[in-house]
C-alpha positions as YAML, in Angstrom:
chain: A
units: angstrom
residues:
- id: 1
  name: MET
  ca: [-86.21, 136.32, 12.64]
- id: 2
  name: ARG
  ca: [-89.09, 138.27, 14.07]
- id: 3
  name: GLY
  ca: [-90.68, 137.37, 17.40]
- id: 4
  name: ASP
  ca: [-94.19, 137.60, 15.95]
- id: 5
  name: ALA
  ca: [-93.47, 134.71, 13.58]
- id: 6
  name: PHE
  ca: [-93.75, 132.09, 16.32]
- id: 7
  name: ARG
  ca: [-93.81, 131.54, 20.07]
- id: 8
  name: ILE
  ca: [-90.75, 130.53, 22.06]
- id: 9
  name: SER
  ca: [-91.11, 128.88, 25.43]
- id: 10
  name: LEU
  ca: [-88.03, 128.59, 27.63]
- id: 11
  name: CYS
  ca: [-87.36, 127.02, 31.00]
- id: 12
  name: ALA
  ca: [-84.49, 125.86, 33.15]
- id: 13
  name: ALA
  ca: [-83.35, 124.31, 36.33]
- id: 14
  name: MET
  ca: [-81.70, 127.21, 38.03]
- id: 15
  name: ASN
  ca: [-78.58, 127.45, 40.12]
- id: 16
  name: LEU
  ca: [-78.19, 131.20, 40.53]
- id: 17
  name: ARG
  ca: [-74.68, 132.39, 41.22]
- id: 18
  name: PRO
  ca: [-73.82, 136.08, 41.61]
- id: 19
  name: LEU
  ca: [-71.30, 137.23, 39.05]
- id: 20
  name: ALA
  ca: [-69.71, 140.66, 38.81]
- id: 21
  name: LEU
  ca: [-70.43, 142.68, 35.69]
- id: 22
  name: GLY
  ca: [-67.97, 142.12, 32.90]
- id: 23
  name: LEU
  ca: [-66.81, 138.68, 34.05]
- id: 24
  name: VAL
  ca: [-67.35, 135.55, 32.00]
- id: 25
  name: SER
  ca: [-69.92, 133.09, 33.30]
- id: 26
  name: SER
  ca: [-68.91, 129.53, 34.10]
- id: 27
  name: ALA
  ca: [-72.51, 128.40, 34.19]
- id: 28
  name: LEU
  ca: [-73.14, 124.82, 33.11]
- id: 29
  name: PHE
  ca: [-74.06, 124.63, 29.43]
- id: 30
  name: LEU
  ca: [-76.90, 122.24, 28.79]
- id: 31
  name: PRO
  ca: [-76.87, 120.22, 25.56]
- id: 32
  name: ALA
  ca: [-79.38, 120.63, 22.79]
- id: 33
  name: CYS
  ca: [-81.84, 117.76, 22.55]
- id: 34
  name: GLY
  ca: [-82.19, 117.28, 18.83]
- id: 35
  name: ALA
  ca: [-83.55, 120.75, 18.12]
- id: 36
  name: SER
  ca: [-82.37, 123.18, 15.48]
- id: 37
  name: SER
  ca: [-82.06, 126.85, 16.33]
- id: 38
  name: ASP
  ca: [-83.94, 127.68, 13.14]
- id: 39
  name: VAL
  ca: [-86.77, 125.15, 13.31]
- id: 40
  name: ALA
  ca: [-90.07, 125.57, 15.17]
- id: 41
  name: LEU
  ca: [-90.90, 122.47, 17.22]
- id: 42
  name: GLY
  ca: [-93.73, 120.97, 19.23]
- id: 43
  name: ASN
  ca: [-97.39, 120.15, 18.76]
- id: 44
  name: ASP
  ca: [-97.94, 123.79, 17.86]
- id: 45
  name: PRO
  ca: [-95.72, 124.45, 14.83]
- id: 46
  name: ALA
  ca: [-95.25, 128.00, 16.11]
- id: 47
  name: VAL
  ca: [-93.67, 126.92, 19.40]
- id: 48
  name: ARG
  ca: [-90.05, 126.40, 20.40]
- id: 49
  name: ARG
  ca: [-88.79, 125.43, 23.83]
- id: 50
  name: GLU
  ca: [-85.42, 125.93, 25.41]
- id: 51
  name: ARG
  ca: [-83.77, 125.06, 28.72]
- id: 52
  name: TRP
  ca: [-82.26, 127.79, 30.88]
- id: 53
  name: ARG
  ca: [-79.80, 127.52, 33.75]
- id: 54
  name: LEU
  ca: [-78.67, 130.24, 36.15]
- id: 55
  name: ASN
  ca: [-75.99, 129.71, 38.72]
- id: 56
  name: GLY
  ca: [-76.41, 130.26, 42.53]
- id: 57
  name: THR
  ca: [-79.84, 129.54, 44.15]
- id: 58
  name: ASP
  ca: [-82.42, 126.78, 44.25]
- id: 59
  name: GLY
  ca: [-84.79, 128.50, 41.79]
- id: 60
  name: ARG
  ca: [-85.75, 128.27, 38.13]
- id: 61
  name: VAL
  ca: [-86.78, 130.64, 35.40]
- id: 62
  name: GLY
  ca: [-89.31, 130.44, 32.60]
- id: 63
  name: ILE
  ca: [-89.63, 132.66, 29.54]
- id: 64
  name: VAL
  ca: [-92.15, 132.98, 26.72]
- id: 65
  name: LEU
  ca: [-91.50, 135.11, 23.61]
- id: 66
  name: GLN
  ca: [-94.33, 135.68, 21.16]
- id: 67
  name: TYR
  ca: [-95.75, 138.46, 18.95]
- id: 68
  name: GLY
  ca: [-93.01, 140.88, 19.97]
- id: 69
  name: LYS
  ca: [-93.79, 140.36, 23.67]
- id: 70
  name: VAL
  ca: [-92.03, 138.48, 26.46]
- id: 71
  name: ASN
  ca: [-93.06, 136.91, 29.77]
- id: 72
  name: PHE
  ca: [-90.17, 136.32, 32.18]
- id: 73
  name: PHE
  ca: [-90.68, 134.47, 35.46]
- id: 74
  name: SER
  ca: [-88.01, 134.10, 38.11]
- id: 75
  name: CYS
  ca: [-89.22, 131.41, 40.51]
- id: 76
  name: GLY
  ca: [-87.46, 131.00, 43.84]
- id: 77
  name: GLY
  ca: [-87.07, 127.53, 45.30]
- id: 78
  name: PRO
  ca: [-87.86, 126.23, 48.80]
- id: 79
  name: ALA
  ca: [-85.25, 128.51, 50.39]
- id: 80
  name: THR
  ca: [-85.76, 131.55, 48.14]
- id: 81
  name: TYR
  ca: [-89.38, 131.69, 46.94]
- id: 82
  name: ALA
  ca: [-90.01, 134.84, 49.00]
- id: 83
  name: SER
  ca: [-86.91, 136.64, 47.70]
- id: 84
  name: HIS
  ca: [-86.38, 135.39, 44.15]
- id: 85
  name: THR
  ca: [-89.92, 135.30, 42.71]
- id: 86
  name: LYS
  ca: [-90.80, 137.91, 40.11]
- id: 87
  name: TRP
  ca: [-92.84, 138.24, 36.91]
- id: 88
  name: LEU
  ca: [-91.55, 140.66, 34.29]
- id: 89
  name: ARG
  ca: [-93.56, 141.27, 31.11]
- id: 90
  name: GLY
  ca: [-93.03, 143.65, 28.27]
- id: 91
  name: ASP
  ca: [-92.03, 144.27, 24.68]
- id: 92
  name: ALA
  ca: [-89.45, 142.25, 22.77]
- id: 93
  name: PRO
  ca: [-89.61, 143.65, 19.23]
- id: 94
  name: ASP
  ca: [-86.25, 142.14, 18.28]
- id: 95
  name: TYR
  ca: [-86.36, 138.34, 18.22]
- id: 96
  name: ASP
  ca: [-82.64, 138.09, 19.03]
- id: 97
  name: ARG
  ca: [-82.71, 140.01, 22.32]
- id: 98
  name: PHE
  ca: [-84.92, 141.48, 25.03]
- id: 99
  name: SER
  ca: [-84.59, 143.72, 28.05]
- id: 100
  name: LEU
  ca: [-87.14, 144.19, 30.86]
- id: 101
  name: ALA
  ca: [-87.16, 146.20, 34.07]
- id: 102
  name: ALA
  ca: [-89.72, 146.82, 36.83]
- id: 103
  name: ASP
  ca: [-89.71, 147.45, 40.58]
- id: 104
  name: GLY
  ca: [-85.92, 147.42, 40.74]
- id: 105
  name: TRP
  ca: [-85.64, 144.10, 38.91]
- id: 106
  name: SER
  ca: [-84.03, 143.84, 35.47]
- id: 107
  name: VAL
  ca: [-83.25, 141.11, 32.98]
- id: 108
  name: THR
  ca: [-81.53, 141.21, 29.62]
- id: 109
  name: ALA
  ca: [-80.93, 138.34, 27.22]
- id: 110
  name: GLU
  ca: [-79.73, 137.84, 23.68]
- id: 111
  name: ARG
  ca: [-79.32, 134.97, 21.29]
- id: 112
  name: VAL
  ca: [-75.65, 134.12, 20.75]
- id: 113
  name: ALA
  ca: [-74.44, 131.38, 18.39]
- id: 114
  name: GLY
  ca: [-77.61, 129.32, 18.64]
- id: 115
  name: HIS
  ca: [-78.24, 129.70, 22.38]
- id: 116
  name: TRP
  ca: [-79.41, 132.45, 24.72]
- id: 117
  name: SER
  ca: [-77.23, 134.30, 27.20]
- id: 118
  name: GLY
  ca: [-78.46, 136.82, 29.73]
- id: 119
  name: ARG
  ca: [-78.29, 138.55, 33.11]
- id: 120
  name: LEU
  ca: [-80.76, 138.97, 35.93]
- id: 121
  name: ARG
  ca: [-80.53, 141.48, 38.78]
- id: 122
  name: ARG
  ca: [-82.73, 141.84, 41.85]
- id: 123
  name: PRO
  ca: [-83.29, 145.18, 43.65]
- id: 124
  name: ALA
  ca: [-80.86, 144.50, 46.52]
- id: 125
  name: ASP
  ca: [-78.15, 142.93, 44.35]
- id: 126
  name: THR
  ca: [-74.91, 144.68, 43.40]
- id: 127
  name: THR
  ca: [-73.95, 141.94, 40.92]
- id: 128
  name: ASP
  ca: [-75.76, 140.21, 38.08]
- id: 129
  name: LEU
  ca: [-76.86, 136.59, 37.93]
- id: 130
  name: THR
  ca: [-75.92, 135.12, 34.56]
- id: 131
  name: PHE
  ca: [-77.52, 132.39, 32.50]
- id: 132
  name: ASP
  ca: [-77.11, 130.45, 29.26]
- id: 133
  name: ALA
  ca: [-79.79, 128.44, 27.49]
- id: 134
  name: TYR
  ca: [-80.03, 125.62, 24.97]
- id: 135
  name: TYR
  ca: [-82.94, 123.82, 23.36]
- id: 136
  name: VAL
  ca: [-84.81, 120.97, 25.03]
- id: 137
  name: ASP
  ca: [-87.04, 118.20, 23.76]
- id: 138
  name: PRO
  ca: [-90.30, 119.93, 22.72]
- id: 139
  name: TYR
  ca: [-92.36, 116.82, 23.37]
- id: 140
  name: THR
  ca: [-91.84, 116.96, 27.12]
- id: 141
  name: SER
  ca: [-93.90, 118.81, 29.75]
- id: 142
  name: ALA
  ca: [-91.14, 121.40, 30.15]
- id: 143
  name: GLY
  ca: [-92.28, 124.99, 30.03]
- id: 144
  name: LEU
  ca: [-93.65, 128.01, 31.86]
- id: 145
  name: TYR
  ca: [-97.16, 127.79, 33.33]
- id: 146
  name: GLU
  ca: [-99.35, 130.25, 35.19]
- id: 147
  name: SER
  ca: [-102.81, 130.69, 36.66]
- id: 148
  name: THR
  ca: [-104.64, 133.66, 38.17]
- id: 149
  name: GLN
  ca: [-106.66, 132.67, 41.23]
- id: 150
  name: PRO
  ca: [-108.75, 134.84, 43.59]
- id: 151
  name: GLU
  ca: [-105.89, 134.64, 46.09]
- id: 152
  name: GLY
  ca: [-103.19, 135.74, 43.64]
- id: 153
  name: LEU
  ca: [-100.98, 134.61, 40.76]
- id: 154
  name: ALA
  ca: [-99.31, 131.21, 40.45]
- id: 155
  name: GLY
  ca: [-96.24, 130.59, 38.32]
- id: 156
  name: VAL
  ca: [-94.74, 127.16, 37.69]
- id: 157
  name: VAL
  ca: [-91.63, 126.13, 35.77]
- id: 158
  name: VAL
  ca: [-91.57, 122.49, 34.68]
- id: 159
  name: PHE
  ca: [-88.22, 120.94, 33.81]
- id: 160
  name: GLN
  ca: [-87.87, 117.68, 31.89]
- id: 161
  name: ARG
  ca: [-84.68, 116.83, 30.03]
- id: 162
  name: THR
  ca: [-86.18, 114.19, 27.71]
- id: 163
  name: LYS
  ca: [-89.54, 112.48, 27.34]
- id: 164
  name: SER
  ca: [-88.25, 109.40, 29.18]
- id: 165
  name: ASP
  ca: [-86.94, 111.42, 32.13]
- id: 166
  name: PRO
  ca: [-89.18, 112.33, 35.08]
- id: 167
  name: ALA
  ca: [-90.56, 115.87, 35.05]
- id: 168
  name: THR
  ca: [-89.97, 118.14, 38.03]
- id: 169
  name: ALA
  ca: [-91.88, 121.31, 38.80]
- id: 170
  name: LEU
  ca: [-91.10, 124.36, 40.88]
- id: 171
  name: GLY
  ca: [-93.67, 127.04, 41.54]
- id: 172
  name: SER
  ca: [-94.47, 130.04, 43.66]
- id: 173
  name: PHE
  ca: [-97.63, 132.00, 44.36]
- id: 174
  name: LYS
  ca: [-97.77, 135.79, 44.77]
- id: 175
  name: LEU
  ca: [-100.59, 136.63, 47.16]
- id: 176
  name: VAL
  ca: [-102.91, 139.52, 46.34]
- id: 177
  name: GLY
  ca: [-102.17, 141.21, 49.67]
- id: 178
  name: GLY
  ca: [-98.43, 140.62, 49.43]
- id: 179
  name: GLY
  ca: [-96.23, 137.70, 50.37]
- id: 180
  name: PHE
  ca: [-95.52, 134.39, 48.70]
- id: 181
  name: MET
  ca: [-96.44, 130.72, 48.99]
- id: 182
  name: GLN
  ca: [-94.92, 127.66, 47.40]
- id: 183
  name: VAL
  ca: [-96.82, 125.93, 44.61]
- id: 184
  name: LEU
  ca: [-96.50, 122.15, 44.88]
- id: 185
  name: PRO
  ca: [-96.97, 119.77, 41.93]
- id: 186
  name: VAL
  ca: [-99.69, 117.14, 42.17]
- id: 187
  name: ARG
  ca: [-99.08, 115.68, 38.70]
- id: 188
  name: THR
  ca: [-96.20, 116.90, 36.53]
- id: 189
  name: ALA
  ca: [-97.40, 115.27, 33.32]
- id: 190
  name: ARG
  ca: [-99.02, 117.87, 31.10]
- id: 191
  name: GLU
  ca: [-102.73, 117.28, 30.55]
- id: 192
  name: ALA
  ca: [-105.22, 119.07, 28.32]
- id: 193
  name: ALA
  ca: [-105.96, 121.48, 31.18]
- id: 194
  name: GLY
  ca: [-102.29, 122.01, 32.02]
- id: 195
  name: ILE
  ca: [-100.27, 120.92, 35.07]
- id: 196
  name: PHE
  ca: [-102.16, 119.99, 38.24]
- id: 197
  name: VAL
  ca: [-100.78, 121.75, 41.35]
- id: 198
  name: GLU
  ca: [-101.71, 122.72, 44.89]
- id: 199
  name: VAL
  ca: [-101.00, 125.60, 47.27]
- id: 200
  name: PRO
  ca: [-101.09, 125.08, 51.06]
- id: 201
  name: PHE
  ca: [-102.97, 128.22, 52.11]
- id: 202
  name: ALA
  ca: [-103.53, 128.89, 55.81]
- id: 203
  name: GLY
  ca: [-107.20, 128.02, 55.48]
- id: 204
  name: GLY
  ca: [-106.54, 124.76, 53.66]
- id: 205
  name: THR
  ca: [-104.87, 123.34, 50.58]
- id: 206
  name: LYS
  ca: [-106.26, 124.43, 47.21]
- id: 207
  name: GLN
  ca: [-105.74, 122.41, 44.02]
- id: 208
  name: PHE
  ca: [-106.02, 123.79, 40.49]
- id: 209
  name: TYR
  ca: [-104.49, 123.66, 37.01]
- id: 210
  name: VAL
  ca: [-101.82, 126.02, 35.71]
- id: 211
  name: GLN
  ca: [-101.74, 126.49, 31.94]
- id: 212
  name: GLN
  ca: [-98.93, 127.37, 29.58]
- id: 213
  name: SER
  ca: [-98.07, 131.04, 29.86]
- id: 214
  name: LEU
  ca: [-99.09, 133.22, 26.91]
- id: 215
  name: VAL
  ca: [-98.16, 136.81, 26.21]
- id: 216
  name: ALA
  ca: [-100.87, 139.47, 26.24]
- id: 217
  name: ARG
  ca: [-101.54, 140.64, 22.66]
...
């Protein structure tokens, strides 16, 4: 299936664990939540969502595939937001796989037997971080969100297993002049304007909405 036929939105709680190339990942597989690998789901009939898990840090990742393009966001957690935060964007002409690289970072992923499997590497790493992904409930707030502010770029990954489970959000903010801040959720329920968050800048806390990430056409 071609990536320009619909949009895929992916997210995951992330435990990143280094794994040497060529070894098999023992990452936790997350169950599908009533979604078919061949059916578009969600309020937008052209949208599918999936959950991703990586093994080894306190971060998360979010991915959007649409129109032959991909947005990939690695979001570090409280202990790693300065070292594990990175946006990668580029072409994904083949719906079943993508590969991106920039600034020493690289990520590759492919669809295997109804789920996604991939590898992430940071500039200083000598081993890959592996991940596997399965579908989540499309009627939750789960997804990848972003917002460009005068101070920089915010990215937020919202994780929610089912509609009845509480949503959790993890975000980081790349400052225009360099450096990173944590993005903190104010309300994790998705509203018309997106997810309401705040960033504790040195001059005071700023609150704003982050909206679902879309690829640049």
